[in-house]
N, C-alpha and C positions, 0 to 999 in steps of 0.2 A: 425185672420185670416188677416185682413189689416196689424195689428202690424207685423207679420211674413213677409207679403210681403214687407213690408218698410224697415225692417232690413235688408232683403236681397238685397234690391236696394242699401239700403247705403252702405255695405259691397262691392258690386261691384262695385260702384262707389269710394269707397278709394281705390281697389285694381287698376283699371285703373289709378288713380290720381297717385299712386308708380310708376306703369310702365311709365308713362309718365315722371315722375321725373328721374327714372333711365335713362330712353332713353337720356334725355336732357342733363344729367351729362357727359353720354357717348360720346355724340355728343361735344367734344371740339374742332373741326376743325383740329386737330392735327394728320396728317397720317403719320408714322414714314418711314424710309426706309426700304426696303426689304433686309435684307443681304444678300440673297443669288443670289438677283438680281443686288446688289449694285445700286439702283435707288437713285436719289437724296432724300432728304427729302421733301414730298409735304404736307406743312403746310398753311392751307387757312385763320388762323386768324393772319387778318393783322389790326385788329380794338378791343380795348379793350372788355373784356368778362365781360359784366356788372352784368351778373348772379352769375359768378365765384366769390367767396369769401375763405379765407382763414378757415382753420378747427377751430372751438373755442377753441379746447383742445391747440392749439399751441400759447405758452407766444410769447412775442413781442420780436424781436430778432434785434440788428444795428450789421451790417456788415460794412466791409472795401475791399475793391478791389481796387488793385493797378497792372497799366498794361502801357507797352510802348506804346507810340505813334509817330507818325513822326514830328509832331508839337504839338504847342498847342492847343486844340479844340478849341478855342475862346470863346468870353465872356460870351454866352450863356451855359457854362458847368452847372452852379448851376441851369438853369432853367429847362434843359434836366433831371439833376440827381434828381430835386424835382419830375417832372413827372413820372419819374422811381419810387420813392418810393411809389407815390401814389397807383400805380400799385402793388409794391411787396406788399404794406398793404395789398390788396385786397385777393392775390395769396396765402402768405405764412407769413404774419402778421409780416413781416421784411422790415426793410429800409438799404440802403447800400451808405455808403461814397465812389465816385468814385475819385481816385487818379491818372489821367493819367501823366506819365512822359517821357520825351522824352527819345528815343533810348540810349544818351550817359548818361542820369542821371539815369537809369533804374538800373542797376547794381550797382553802388556805392549805391542807395538808398535801393535797397532789402537788401544788404549786411549791411547797419548801421543799417536798421531797425530789422535784425536779431540779430545783437551783442548787442543791446539796449533793445532787448526785446520789442520794440515797438508794439502796437497790430494793427494785420491785419488779415482778413480771408482768402481772396482769392486774389492768385497772377497768373501772367502768366509766363510760364515757355518753355522750349524747349530742344531739344535734341542737345547740341553741340554750342549752342549760348546763349543769355541773360536767367538768371536764370539755368542755365544748369542742367539737370534735374538729373544724375547720381551723379555728386559732391557734391550737394546740398541735396540728400538724404543720402549720407556718411556722411554728416554735421548734419544729425539728423532734417533737416529744414522742411520737407515734411511730412505731414501726410500719413499713408496707407488707400489707398480707397480698400475696401476688397468687394467681390462680393454682401455679405448680405446687405452692405452699399448702394451699385448700384440697388440692386433688391428693395429696400425699399424707396430709396430718390432719384433714378435717373433712373428707367427702361425705361422710354421713350427715353431717349437720349442715353443711351446703345441700344436700340433696332435698332437705326439710322447707326450705325458702324458696318460695315460688320466685321463678326468674323474672315475671313482671315486675316485682319488688326489688329485686337487686340491684338497679340502676341508682336506687336511693343512698346506695353505700358509697357512691362515686364520690371522690375529693374535688376541690376546683382543678387538680392535674390531672383528673381522669383517672387516677390510682385508689386504690380502696386500703385504708389501714384500719379498720375496725371488723368486728363478725357480730352482725346483727342479734339481737335477743328477738327470736320472734313471739309476737302477744299481739295485744292490740295495736293497729297502727293509723287508729283515726283519734281525733280529739275533739271532746265535745265540755266545753266550759258549764260546769254547773254548780249548784249551791247543794252543799251538803245539812241536811234539817233532820235533826232527831226526831225518831219518829214518833216518840212520848209526847211531843208537844204539837205536832201535826195531828194527832190523835185528841188530844186535850182540847185544843183550839178549833177542829175542823178545818183546818186548811185544805182547801184543793190545791194540791202541787201542779195540776194541768193549768191552772191560772199563772202560774210562774213563768213565764217568758224571758223577761230581762231583770238586772237588779232591781228595778223600780217597783217591781210589782212585790217584791218581799217587804216593803216598808211599813203597811199596815201590819203585820205579823210582828216584825220585830219592835213596834211601839207596844203592841198587847203582852208583848215578853217583857219589856221593862216594866210595864206598869204592874204585873201580875206575878212575876219570876224572881224574888229578891235572890240574890246570890248567882244568877245566873247570866252569863254574857250573853246577849241577843246574837250579835255579828262578832267573832274573832278573827282578826287580820294578826300579820307578824311581818317582818321584813323579808321571808320567804315565803308568802301568802299575802298576795294583793292582787288585785286587777278586775275589779266586777265588772268594769265597762264592756259592753260589746256593740256592736251597729251591726244589723242583719243586713243592711241596704250593701254592706262592703265584704269584700273576700280578703281573708289575712289575720284574722285575729288569733296572735299568738304564732304566727306563720314568719317566713323571713322577710316579706313585706305586704303591703296593701294595695288595693286596688277597689274600683266600684264596679258592683254586678252590673250596672247599667253603662257601663265605660266600654265601648268596643275596642279602645285602643290599649285597654288594660293599663293606663297612664298609673304610675307610681306615687302614691301617698307619703309623704313625708311625714317623718317626727313632728314638725314644726307645725303644719297645717293638722294633724291630729290634736294637737296640744289646744289648739284654740278650741276644735270641733267639743274638746272632752272639759271646757270651761262649765258647763252647765252639770257634768257628774262631778267635778271636784267642787262644785257648790253643795252639792247633794251629801258628798261623803263629809263635809265639814259639819251641817247640819246635823248628821247622824252622831258623828263624834261629841259634839257638845250636847245633844238630847240623851247621851249616854249608853247609846245602841253599839256602840264600837269600844272594844275594851283600851282604856287610857295608854296602856304600855304598846300598845299596837305598834308605833312606828321604829323601839328599841327590840321589842321581842325579837329574837334571831330564828328561833325555832317555831312554828305553830303548834307544833305535835307537843311541846311542853306545856302548852296552854291547853289543848284539848283532852289528854291525858287524863285531865280530872274529873271531865265529864259533864263540865257545866257548859260548855261552850254548845249554844244551841243552833248556830248557822255559820257555816263557814265554806270554803272555796275548794273546789276540784279543777283541775286543768284538763284532766282525760276522763274521768269517770266511766271507767270500761266495764262491760256486763260483768255483774259478781263481785265488783269492787268494794260495794259496800260492807262486805264482810270483814276487808280489812280496814274499814273504816270505822267500822263497829269497835275492833280491837282498838284502835287511836282514841277514839270518843270515851273512854272510859267503860267498856262493855255497851254502850247504848246501841240501839237498832237506827241505823240512818236511811234516809230516801234520797236519791240523787232529783236534781230539778234543773234540766237543761236551761241555759240562760244565752246559748250562742249557737249558732248552725254546728252540724258535723263536719270538719273536715279530714280528708285522708291525708297523714300527715309524713306516711313512709315507714320504713322500719328502722331509721337511723335514730329515732327516738330514747332508746335504749340498745345500747352495745357493748361489746369487749373489746379492749384495745391491748396492744403489746408493747411496753415499754420499750423505746429504740434501744435502749443500752440492757436490756435481757441478755442474760447469759445463756441461758436457755428458750430461745423463741420458740423452736420446733416443737419443744415437750409442752410449752405455753400454749400452743394452738391445739396440741392433744387434748389437752386440758379442756380447752373451749369445746372442741369437739364432745368430749364427755357431758360436759355440763348440759348439752344443748341435745344429746340423744339417750343418754343413758338414765334411766328412771329411777333406779334407786339411788345414784348419786345426786341428781338433782331434788330428789324428793329429802336427801338425807339433810343436805345444806338449807335446803328451805324451811322443814320440819322439824328434825332433829332425828331422836333415836325411837323407832315403834315400840311402845310400851312403857317409854319413860316420859316421852314429850307429848304422845299423840297416839292413839289405838285407832285401828283399822275397822271400817265400818263395812268395807266391800271391797270389790276391787278398784272402785274409782273414788269412794268418800272416805274421810278420817273426820275425828272427833278430835281437836287437840286438847290437851292436858291442862287445865288451868293450872297458871303457876309453877309451871312445871319445869322453870330453869332454862328455858331457850325457847325464844318467839322472835325470831329476825322479822318477821311480816314484811319479805319484800321478794315474794317467789319472781316479781318482774325485773330483779335485779341481776341474777344469778343463771339463768338459762331459758331455753323453749319453754313459756309457759303453757302450751298444750301439753306437756308431761306430767303438770300437777295435779295431785289429787284434790279433789272439791271438798271446800268445808262447809259446815253447817251455814244453810243460809244460801248457798250456792246453788242455783237451779242446775239439773241435770244435763241442760242443752247449755249450758255458759259458754263453752269454748266454741258451739257451733255458731251461737248469737254473735260471739267475737268475730268469727269467720265472715258473717254476713255483715257485719259493720265494716269491717275492713273492704268490703267489697262494695258497700252499696254508700258510703261517706262521697261526700265532696271532693273531686278532686280538684285542687286550684290549678290555675296556670302557671305559678310558681313551683309545681313539684319538679324536682330536679334542678332547681335554680339555687345556687349559692354563692354568697359575695367573696370575691377575692379581695382581702385586706391589708394587699400589699402596702399599696399606694397610701393609704389612710391608717395605717397602724397608730401615729401619733394622736393625730385627732380622735382614733376610738377610744385610746387611753383616758386622753381628757375627757371626754363628752362621758365615760364611764365613772368617772370619778363626780363630774356633777351630777348623774343620775343617782348615784350612791347618796347625795346631799339632799336631793329633792324629793324623788318620786315616789320613796315609802311615807314620808311625810305628808306628801300632798293625798295620794290613795288612800290613805288611813283618817283624813280629816281633820289630824291633828295641828295643821296651819292652816292660816286664812289664806286661800287662793287668790283673793284679791290684791294680797301684798305678795305674795310668793311666786305666783305664776309668771307673773314679768319678768321678777329676777331668773329665775329658771330659765326661761325662754334666751333672757340675753346673755348669761352665761354658757348656755349651750352654742348660742351663734360665737361668741368669742372663744369657744373651746374646738370650734372646725366642723359644727353639725351642717354647715350649708355645705362644706367641701365631701362630706361624708355621702349626702344627698344626691349631689350633683354624680358622685363616682357611682353610687349605687344605683342611680337613673340611667348611665350610660351601660353598665353591664347588664341592665334589665333591658334596656332597647335592643342590645346585641343578642340577648338570649331569645327575644320575641321574636326577632326577624331569623336568627337561625332555625328556631323550632315550628317557622310560620304560622305564628301566633295572631299575628296582625296581617291584613295587607298591606 
């Protein structure tokens, strides 16, 4: 009888122990966002989970991650990389070699690695910018990420993405080749203005509605601030022109707001409309408002880092982004002045992609999952090691340590930004305002439209070469538009611009009909 009771007690104890273990494993501190409410991800795990370990069945994997940054993260890059690998070894039995590249280095290096068959697993991509999503898919560079793969290796990260945004990840063939980095999904082109000059000259930022409105301020700076560049431009930072009567600034194509047919406005027509703008840029350049080396300097941040650029350009200007810009602008506070409408641009503006030749695609997707759900890992790669590179203020705010040796300044590159700590100057409601911007921005009719470049690959390559020859020069005002604009247009036509526009127009018309956008 005693033996029976003892056995029963032992079984009960074993059952309670199992239940406790299951509860402990379930409580991992990660609470994904609710796609139906579009709430930010609430991830409480901000210190390493000592109890979590990789499944013993997972063989060790060595991964490589290439990504763009505004500047070299600092001498402690390897130290942070080693700390990341300690954590990843426990989590998914993997290590990763981090390879940050500056904006101007990234595209050439990505191309070179793909051409040479150099091994890497994870890369950064976007629609319309670095690692351009569809063109690289057409080249066979990115691996398709299927629903089954996501369900198995990244279900938590997927749960954080509102379902209404997911179609933006679809390529022309209807498949998905990347995983979005959830953050601001709207674009607002703005001027970045150093606050010290706003205060000194009593500039009313609310009066700045287009690039033209900043001219008197630039004149004042030129006349009164020796050693200061009134307007900083570079090969990777130009394009002040905007037309609020049209939709499409920075999007896949443009159309007039009052055009019920949503007729496609092609590049050649836009160039004609921009003649006055090019004249303005030429006048500004000759007046000394724009830096002389604008058409040849590759990275605008190399110029802004000295702290002597009073006005520059930002294409996204997200809530709280001024803090990152302050670091780029030599520690000077800045203010955004929007010069265009806010457009919903989708979640494909920043994403992670897996190299089609990766030997460990499943483990790479597991890494993507962690970068987008694990607050400790995300903030480690974003901010470095607590106590060495930053100090905690409270559970939401940190204070970066100046000259600490690690400052990639690229939270938007690494993962779900709603898991980020707030930095000095960022309001407590930064992420809530970001959500509101995503929901309130104008959704263009082009949302979900992508150009299939299969029939115009050669023409696009030729036109790209012409654009590289003329765009930065005209946009910076360093050449006379009266002479160079006609040459630019002629070369575009000779290179196949009209064929490109005809193909885009046909695809756009088909898309409009299929989506019922026009009668």
